[in-house]
ZADREN-705909 format. One record per residue: residue in three letters; x, z, y of N, C-alpha, C in turn. Coordinates in nm, 4 decimals, decimal comma. Layout:
+---------+----------+----------+----------+----------+----------+----------+----------+----------+----------+
| residuo |      n_x |      n_z |      n_y |     ca_x |     ca_z |     ca_y |      c_x |      c_z |      c_y |
+---------+----------+----------+----------+----------+----------+----------+----------+----------+----------+
|     ALA |        X |        Z |        Y |        X |        Z |        Y |        X |        Z |        Y |
...
+---------+----------+----------+----------+----------+----------+----------+----------+----------+----------+
//
This chain:
+---------+----------+----------+----------+----------+----------+----------+----------+----------+----------+
| residuo |      n_x |      n_z |      n_y |     ca_x |     ca_z |     ca_y |      c_x |      c_z |      c_y |
+---------+----------+----------+----------+----------+----------+----------+----------+----------+----------+
|     MET |  -0,4382 |  -0,6068 |   0,5111 |  -0,4304 |  -0,7274 |   0,5900 |  -0,3202 |  -0,8157 |   0,5340 |
|     THR |  -0,3497 |  -0,9388 |   0,5140 |  -0,2494 |  -1,0338 |   0,4699 |  -0,2046 |  -1,1151 |   0,5897 |
|     LEU |  -0,0764 |  -1,1195 |   0,6088 |  -0,0208 |  -1,1983 |   0,7179 |   0,0135 |  -1,3352 |   0,6654 |
|     SER |   0,0245 |  -1,4298 |   0,7560 |   0,0567 |  -1,5647 |   0,7116 |   0,2031 |  -1,5773 |   0,6760 |
|     GLU |   0,2882 |  -1,4893 |   0,7311 |   0,4295 |  -1,5081 |   0,7067 |   0,5096 |  -1,3835 |   0,7418 |
|     LEU |   0,6107 |  -1,3566 |   0,6618 |   0,7166 |  -1,2631 |   0,6964 |   0,8417 |  -1,3482 |   0,7086 |
|     SER |   0,9158 |  -1,3334 |   0,8156 |   1,0391 |  -1,4105 |   0,8306 |   1,1568 |  -1,3155 |   0,8422 |
|     VAL |   1,2726 |  -1,3619 |   0,7988 |   1,3939 |  -1,2820 |   0,7988 |   1,4996 |  -1,3557 |   0,8802 |
|     GLN |   1,5664 |  -1,2823 |   0,9680 |   1,6752 |  -1,3393 |   1,0476 |   1,7935 |  -1,2440 |   1,0439 |
|     ILE |   1,9130 |  -1,2987 |   1,0264 |   2,0351 |  -1,2193 |   1,0294 |   2,0936 |  -1,2309 |   1,1689 |
|     ASP |   2,1373 |  -1,1188 |   1,2250 |   2,1984 |  -1,1163 |   1,3567 |   2,3370 |  -1,1807 |   1,3464 |
|     THR |   2,3570 |  -1,2937 |   1,4118 |   2,4844 |  -1,3647 |   1,4001 |   2,5995 |  -1,2867 |   1,4628 |
|     ASP |   2,5705 |  -1,1978 |   1,5573 |   2,6750 |  -1,1150 |   1,6173 |   2,7069 |  -0,9917 |   1,5345 |
|     LYS |   2,6164 |  -0,9549 |   1,4478 |   2,6355 |  -0,8367 |   1,3625 |   2,5709 |  -0,8665 |   1,2276 |
|     PRO |   2,6456 |  -0,9292 |   1,1360 |   2,5866 |  -0,9755 |   1,0091 |   2,5281 |  -0,8656 |   0,9206 |
|     THR |   2,5569 |  -0,7384 |   0,9493 |   2,4953 |  -0,6311 |   0,8708 |   2,3555 |  -0,5982 |   0,9199 |
|     ALA |   2,3137 |  -0,6586 |   1,0318 |   2,1802 |  -0,6329 |   1,0872 |   2,0861 |  -0,7470 |   1,0496 |
|     ILE |   1,9758 |  -0,7104 |   0,9872 |   1,8758 |  -0,8069 |   0,9427 |   1,7430 |  -0,7691 |   1,0081 |
|     TYR |   1,6756 |  -0,8694 |   1,0634 |   1,5454 |  -0,8478 |   1,1262 |   1,4378 |  -0,9128 |   1,0397 |
|     VAL |   1,3302 |  -0,8385 |   1,0165 |   1,2154 |  -0,8905 |   0,9435 |   1,0985 |  -0,8901 |   1,0419 |
|     PHE |   1,0347 |  -1,0053 |   1,0567 |   0,9224 |  -1,0188 |   1,1490 |   0,7949 |  -1,0462 |   1,0708 |
|     ALA |   0,6860 |  -0,9839 |   1,1139 |   0,5532 |  -1,0119 |   1,0592 |   0,4811 |  -1,0974 |   1,1612 |
|     HIS |   0,4185 |  -1,2035 |   1,1136 |   0,3463 |  -1,2961 |   1,2010 |   0,1988 |  -1,2996 |   1,1604 |
|     ASN |   0,1113 |  -1,3114 |   1,2598 |  -0,0307 |  -1,3267 |   1,2290 |  -0,0582 |  -1,4716 |   1,1905 |
|     LYS |  -0,1811 |  -1,5032 |   1,1640 |  -0,2154 |  -1,6387 |   1,1203 |  -0,1844 |  -1,7444 |   1,2254 |
|     GLY |  -0,1774 |  -1,7049 |   1,3526 |  -0,1379 |  -1,7968 |   1,4590 |   0,0132 |  -1,8035 |   1,4764 |
|     LEU |   0,0844 |  -1,7368 |   1,3853 |   0,2306 |  -1,7313 |   1,3821 |   0,2930 |  -1,6563 |   1,4995 |
|     GLN |   0,2134 |  -1,5725 |   1,5660 |   0,2682 |  -1,4863 |   1,6704 |   0,3252 |  -1,3614 |   1,6040 |
|     PRO |   0,4419 |  -1,3131 |   1,6484 |   0,4956 |  -1,1901 |   1,5903 |   0,4073 |  -1,0704 |   1,6246 |
|     VAL |   0,3769 |  -0,9901 |   1,5245 |   0,2957 |  -0,8707 |   1,5453 |   0,3672 |  -0,7447 |   1,4981 |
|     GLY |   0,4820 |  -0,7622 |   1,4354 |   0,5594 |  -0,6485 |   1,3878 |   0,7031 |  -0,6886 |   1,3647 |
|     MET |   0,7933 |  -0,5881 |   1,3701 |   0,9349 |  -0,6129 |   1,3521 |   1,0005 |  -0,4920 |   1,2876 |
|     LEU |   1,0946 |  -0,5189 |   1,2004 |   1,1741 |  -0,4147 |   1,1374 |   1,3197 |  -0,4572 |   1,1466 |
|     ARG |   1,4074 |  -0,3636 |   1,1839 |   1,5518 |  -0,3904 |   1,1828 |   1,6139 |  -0,3102 |   1,0697 |
|     LEU |   1,6851 |  -0,3797 |   0,9830 |   1,7499 |  -0,3199 |   0,8670 |   1,8999 |  -0,3348 |   0,8826 |
|     GLU |   1,9713 |  -0,2256 |   0,8716 |   2,1176 |  -0,2270 |   0,8712 |   2,1626 |  -0,2079 |   0,7270 |
|     ILE |   2,2498 |  -0,2960 |   0,6832 |   2,3038 |  -0,2839 |   0,5478 |   2,4406 |  -0,2175 |   0,5576 |
|     ASN |   2,4488 |  -0,0937 |   0,5113 |   2,5713 |  -0,0148 |   0,5165 |   2,6073 |   0,0311 |   0,3759 |
|     GLU |   2,7176 |   0,0996 |   0,3646 |   2,7550 |   0,1618 |   0,2378 |   2,7124 |   0,3058 |   0,2440 |
|     PRO |   2,6462 |   0,3598 |   0,1497 |   2,5952 |   0,2971 |   0,0278 |   2,4485 |   0,2572 |   0,0377 |
|     ALA |   2,3922 |   0,2639 |   0,1590 |   2,2459 |   0,2504 |   0,1700 |   2,2052 |   0,1485 |   0,2750 |
|     GLY |   2,0780 |   0,1130 |   0,2702 |   2,0164 |   0,0389 |   0,3791 |   1,9626 |   0,1399 |   0,4789 |
|     TRP |   1,9616 |   0,1036 |   0,6040 |   1,9132 |   0,1929 |   0,7096 |   1,8084 |   0,1201 |   0,7923 |
|     ILE |   1,6880 |   0,1753 |   0,7983 |   1,5824 |   0,1205 |   0,8819 |   1,6081 |   0,1736 |   1,0230 |
|     GLY |   1,6555 |   0,0850 |   1,1101 |   1,6903 |   0,1264 |   1,2453 |   1,5734 |   0,1199 |   1,3413 |
|     ALA |   1,4749 |   0,0392 |   1,3091 |   1,3575 |   0,0263 |   1,3957 |   1,2432 |  -0,0331 |   1,3148 |
|     LEU |   1,1235 |   0,0117 |   1,3454 |   1,0012 |  -0,0452 |   1,2884 |   0,8958 |  -0,0379 |   1,3975 |
|     PHE |   0,8388 |  -0,1532 |   1,4307 |   0,7363 |  -0,1569 |   1,5339 |   0,6257 |  -0,2520 |   1,4914 |
|     VAL |   0,5018 |  -0,2070 |   1,5123 |   0,3845 |  -0,2902 |   1,4853 |   0,2963 |  -0,2847 |   1,6096 |
|     GLU |   0,2508 |  -0,4020 |   1,6553 |   0,1611 |  -0,4085 |   1,7711 |   0,0364 |  -0,3245 |   1,7449 |
|     GLU |  -0,0119 |  -0,2583 |   1,8476 |  -0,1251 |  -0,1653 |   1,8363 |  -0,2446 |  -0,2201 |   1,7578 |
|     PRO |  -0,2942 |  -0,3421 |   1,7842 |  -0,4127 |  -0,3888 |   1,7108 |  -0,3883 |  -0,4063 |   1,5595 |
|     TYR |  -0,2633 |  -0,4093 |   1,5178 |  -0,2310 |  -0,4321 |   1,3770 |  -0,1897 |  -0,3047 |   1,3044 |
|     ARG |  -0,1835 |  -0,1935 |   1,3753 |  -0,1450 |  -0,0668 |   1,3133 |  -0,2556 |  -0,0194 |   1,2190 |
|     GLY |  -0,2143 |   0,0405 |   1,1083 |  -0,3096 |   0,0911 |   1,0101 |  -0,3692 |  -0,0170 |   0,9228 |
|     LYS |  -0,3147 |  -0,1379 |   0,9265 |  -0,3697 |  -0,2503 |   0,8505 |  -0,2716 |  -0,3044 |   0,7462 |
|     GLY |  -0,1656 |  -0,2295 |   0,7187 |  -0,0727 |  -0,2699 |   0,6138 |   0,0481 |  -0,3494 |   0,6595 |
|     VAL |   0,0603 |  -0,3754 |   0,7896 |   0,1729 |  -0,4553 |   0,8386 |   0,3044 |  -0,3801 |   0,8190 |
|     GLY |   0,3072 |  -0,2531 |   0,8579 |   0,4284 |  -0,1726 |   0,8403 |   0,4698 |  -0,1640 |   0,6940 |
|     LYS |   0,3723 |  -0,1485 |   0,6071 |   0,4003 |  -0,1417 |   0,4631 |   0,4618 |  -0,2727 |   0,4134 |
|     GLN |   0,4077 |  -0,3854 |   0,4590 |   0,4632 |  -0,5151 |   0,4183 |   0,6065 |  -0,5314 |   0,4677 |
|     LEU |   0,6329 |  -0,4916 |   0,5920 |   0,7679 |  -0,5008 |   0,6465 |   0,8647 |  -0,4130 |   0,5671 |
|     LEU |   0,8230 |  -0,2905 |   0,5382 |   0,9093 |  -0,1998 |   0,4626 |   0,9336 |  -0,2499 |   0,3206 |
|     ASN |   0,8301 |  -0,2995 |   0,2549 |   0,8493 |  -0,3518 |   0,1191 |   0,9465 |  -0,4691 |   0,1173 |
|     ARG |   0,9423 |  -0,5531 |   0,2205 |   1,0388 |  -0,6640 |   0,2286 |   1,1798 |  -0,6095 |   0,2489 |
|     ALA |   1,1941 |  -0,5049 |   0,3307 |   1,3247 |  -0,4416 |   0,3509 |   1,3771 |  -0,3827 |   0,2200 |
|     PHE |   1,2881 |  -0,3208 |   0,1412 |   1,3306 |  -0,2670 |   0,0112 |   1,3831 |  -0,3789 |  -0,0781 |
|     ASP |   1,3116 |  -0,4912 |  -0,0800 |   1,3557 |  -0,6059 |  -0,1603 |   1,4933 |  -0,6546 |  -0,1157 |
|     LEU |   1,5139 |  -0,6645 |   0,0147 |   1,6438 |  -0,7084 |   0,0665 |   1,7546 |  -0,6121 |   0,0257 |
|     CYS |   1,7266 |  -0,4818 |   0,0341 |   1,8268 |  -0,3828 |  -0,0078 |   1,8614 |  -0,3997 |  -0,1554 |
|     ARG |   1,7604 |  -0,4151 |  -0,2380 |   1,7848 |  -0,4334 |  -0,3819 |   1,8676 |  -0,5590 |  -0,4074 |
|     GLU |   1,8338 |  -0,6685 |  -0,3371 |   1,9079 |  -0,7937 |  -0,3537 |   2,0551 |  -0,7762 |  -0,3188 |
|     MET |   2,0857 |  -0,6812 |  -0,2303 |   2,2230 |  -0,6576 |  -0,1875 |   2,2876 |  -0,5426 |  -0,2633 |
|     GLY |   2,2208 |  -0,4980 |  -0,3702 |   2,2782 |  -0,3950 |  -0,4569 |   2,2690 |  -0,2533 |  -0,4047 |
|     LYS |   2,1847 |  -0,2284 |  -0,3066 |   2,1690 |  -0,0931 |  -0,2517 |   2,0656 |  -0,0169 |  -0,3343 |
|     THR |   2,0912 |   0,1103 |  -0,3534 |   1,9995 |   0,1935 |  -0,4317 |   1,9285 |   0,2979 |  -0,3457 |
|     LEU |   1,9643 |   0,3046 |  -0,2182 |   1,9023 |   0,3996 |  -0,1262 |   1,8668 |   0,3291 |   0,0037 |
|     VAL |   1,7620 |   0,3785 |   0,0683 |   1,7284 |   0,3343 |   0,2039 |   1,6882 |   0,4593 |   0,2817 |
|     ALA |   1,7279 |   0,4648 |   0,4087 |   1,7029 |   0,5836 |   0,4892 |   1,6547 |   0,5427 |   0,6278 |
|     LEU |   1,6012 |   0,6405 |   0,7008 |   1,5537 |   0,6192 |   0,8368 |   1,5389 |   0,7526 |   0,9063 |
|     THR |   1,5172 |   0,7469 |   1,0362 |   1,4898 |   0,8661 |   1,1159 |   1,3538 |   0,8480 |   1,1814 |
|     VAL |   1,2748 |   0,9554 |   1,1836 |   1,1422 |   0,9495 |   1,2440 |   1,1207 |   1,0745 |   1,3297 |
|     ALA |   1,0500 |   1,0549 |   1,4403 |   1,0186 |   1,1671 |   1,5290 |   0,9233 |   1,2638 |   1,4597 |
|     ASP |   0,9477 |   1,3920 |   1,4785 |   0,8612 |   1,4941 |   1,4196 |   0,7151 |   1,4752 |   1,4599 |
|     LYS |   0,6912 |   1,4290 |   1,5823 |   0,5542 |   1,4141 |   1,6321 |   0,4866 |   1,2849 |   1,5856 |
|     ASN |   0,5602 |   1,1955 |   1,5204 |   0,5028 |   1,0684 |   1,4766 |   0,4431 |   1,0842 |   1,3363 |
|     GLU |   0,3288 |   1,1483 |   1,3306 |   0,2657 |   1,1810 |   1,2024 |   0,2191 |   1,0574 |   1,1270 |
|     GLY |   0,1740 |   0,9551 |   1,1972 |   0,1302 |   0,8322 |   1,1316 |   0,2444 |   0,7661 |   1,0570 |
|     ALA |   0,3603 |   0,7572 |   1,1207 |   0,4768 |   0,6977 |   1,0550 |   0,5208 |   0,7834 |   0,9364 |
|     GLN |   0,5184 |   0,9138 |   0,9519 |   0,5573 |   1,0022 |   0,8415 |   0,4655 |   0,9821 |   0,7211 |
|     ARG |   0,3353 |   0,9685 |   0,7447 |   0,2414 |   0,9443 |   0,6338 |   0,2747 |   0,8125 |   0,5629 |
|     LEU |   0,3025 |   0,7081 |   0,6417 |   0,3388 |   0,5797 |   0,5827 |   0,4642 |   0,5931 |   0,4983 |
|     TYR |   0,5683 |   0,6524 |   0,5524 |   0,6947 |   0,6642 |   0,4792 |   0,6774 |   0,7456 |   0,3508 |
|     LYS |   0,6057 |   0,8556 |   0,3591 |   0,5831 |   0,9374 |   0,2395 |   0,5018 |   0,8613 |   0,1355 |
|     SER |   0,4046 |   0,7813 |   0,1790 |   0,3226 |   0,7045 |   0,0842 |   0,4054 |   0,5993 |   0,0100 |
|     LEU |   0,5184 |   0,5602 |   0,0675 |   0,6061 |   0,4609 |   0,0048 |   0,7240 |   0,5251 |  -0,0678 |
|     GLY |   0,7212 |   0,6565 |  -0,0807 |   0,8225 |   0,7246 |  -0,1611 |   0,9381 |   0,7854 |  -0,0844 |
|     PHE |   0,9345 |   0,7830 |   0,0482 |   1,0389 |   0,8503 |   0,1254 |   1,0178 |   1,0007 |   0,1176 |
|     ALA |   1,1278 |   1,0735 |   0,1239 |   1,1212 |   1,2196 |   0,1267 |   1,2075 |   1,2691 |   0,2414 |
|     PRO |   1,1647 |   1,3783 |   0,3073 |   1,2501 |   1,4355 |   0,4117 |   1,3850 |   1,4718 |   0,3512 |
|     PHE |   1,4905 |   1,4401 |   0,4236 |   1,6252 |   1,4605 |   0,3715 |   1,6977 |   1,5686 |   0,4503 |
|     MET |   1,7017 |   1,5538 |   0,5819 |   1,7670 |   1,6540 |   0,6656 |   1,7222 |   1,6359 |   0,8104 |
|     ALA |   1,7331 |   1,7441 |   0,8846 |   1,6966 |   1,7373 |   1,0263 |   1,7961 |   1,6486 |   1,0996 |
|     GLY |   1,7418 |   1,5607 |   1,1835 |   1,8276 |   1,4794 |   1,2686 |   1,8483 |   1,5536 |   1,3996 |
|     HIS |   1,8751 |   1,4803 |   1,5058 |   1,8871 |   1,5478 |   1,6338 |   1,7507 |   1,6046 |   1,6731 |
|     GLU |   1,7468 |   1,6859 |   1,7737 |   1,6282 |   1,7640 |   1,8081 |   1,5003 |   1,6806 |   1,8109 |
|     GLY |   1,4029 |   1,7240 |   1,7311 |   1,2727 |   1,6580 |   1,7275 |   1,2637 |   1,5408 |   1,6315 |
|     TYR |   1,3646 |   1,5227 |   1,5463 |   1,3662 |   1,4110 |   1,4521 |   1,4042 |   1,4593 |   1,3127 |
|     MET |   1,3567 |   1,3843 |   1,2124 |   1,3878 |   1,4146 |   1,0727 |   1,4373 |   1,2868 |   1,0066 |
|     GLN |   1,5379 |   1,2999 |   0,9222 |   1,5831 |   1,1855 |   0,8435 |   1,5115 |   1,1870 |   0,7093 |
|     TYR |   1,4697 |   1,0683 |   0,6673 |   1,4009 |   1,0486 |   0,5397 |   1,4865 |   0,9560 |   0,4546 |
|     ILE |   1,4761 |   0,9718 |   0,3227 |   1,5523 |   0,8886 |   0,2305 |   1,4627 |   0,8473 |   0,1130 |
|     LYS |   1,4906 |   0,7306 |   0,0573 |   1,4143 |   0,6800 |  -0,0565 |   1,5116 |   0,6170 |  -0,1548 |
|     THR |   1,4930 |   0,6481 |  -0,2817 |   1,5685 |   0,5838 |  -0,3880 |   1,4941 |   0,4577 |  -0,4283 |
|     LEU |   1,5676 |   0,3470 |  -0,4392 |   1,5063 |   0,2192 |  -0,4762 |   1,5115 |   0,1990 |  -0,6270 |
+---------+----------+----------+----------+----------+----------+----------+----------+----------+----------+
//
């Protein structure tokens, strides 16, 4: 699925937080990703796609934009945490090169990707 636009906004209260929004052709937001830029890596703090748009490439587009932003800021790693039961998200992350890194708090796994 090709979206009409991906937009990026920096949180003015927390400049290390960057939000990437996916918009449909009517310019309504259908997905959102929050990226934290830390040392030494980028951290995907949240990724959400509206139900009708799931499985259509929106999450992949949001993540690829986050990877580009990390590279632009000189980061070589990006990481995230995903629930053990969220198999769809795990498949997406693995398809984009993430690998399980370590167990997070109960029921969660941390994943990491080299850029």
